[in-house]
C-alpha positions, 0 to 999 in steps of 0.5 A: 566777176561772176560766180557759179558754184559747181560740183567741184566747187566755185568757179569765177567767170567774165560774161560780157552778156548780149544776144549775139552768138555765145562764145565760150574761152577756155585757158590753159594750165597755170593760167586764168581768164585774163589769158583772153582779155586782149580777145574779148574786147574787140569781139564784145560788140558782136558775140557774147563772151564768157570766160571761166577761170578753170581749176588749173592752177591759176583760180583764186577759190580752192576746189572741194576736197573730192573734186575730179581734176583730172582731164576728163573731170574738169572736161566735165566740169566745163560741160557743167558750167554750160548746162548751168548757164544755159548756154547752146551752140557755143563756139568753144575756144581752147588753148593749152589745155587739151580737154576738147577731145575728153569732151567728145569722148565723155558725150558731153559735147550737145551744147557745143556747135564748134570747136576752135583748138589752139596750141593744145595737147594731142595724141600721145604728146600729153603732158606736152614735152619736157616742161610737161613731164617736169610739171607731172613730176612735180606735182607727184612730190610734196611741195613740188609745185611751189618749188617748180613756180620758184624756179620759174621765177628765178629763170624769168628774172634771169639772174642779174641780167634782169636788173639791167635796162633793156637796150633792143626793142626786142628786150622791152618784150621779155622784160615785160613778160618777166615783170608780169611773171612776177606780178602773178608769182610773187605775193608782194609785187601784184594784187593777185595774191598768194598762190596756195600750194596745189597738191598732186591733182591740182586742188588749191588756188590763188588766195586773195 
């Protein structure tokens, strides 16, 4: 995994390299660049895929104490990332996190040739729906993010039912989802390590 030092801190990223058109893939809240692993693999022979892990809760490297991690701040960080790597005429693909309008409104879209926006917040739906509102409230409370993720783990486990073997094909999909979520959230079950408590601005990261 490559790294680049930006004004907010160190950002890790995957770069497949090559001379093809550049596609930059951005993940959403509480995720990392691995979100796009099944997209990058079939694309890498034709395009150069660049996949940063943004400071949105799934990052391993904590940001600096004075980092601006607001929506506009992270959008500016994306623009700085493109600048530092010298990327131009980029196809920017965004999921979940609604930073595309901020990039445009901040006037930092000069390196972007195309935008692909999938399942993102927009207009007055920000943070999106009940989950977004709950996340915002949790982030304002000391220890709130940790509690929210522990609750998520409990809900994904499904109580005693999660220990039963799935009988139907669709149940296997749910079981795989539970496994990967537990692997991410529980430091004892996988290589990602312990997620540090994030403060109200989302700082902190997963410590190896």
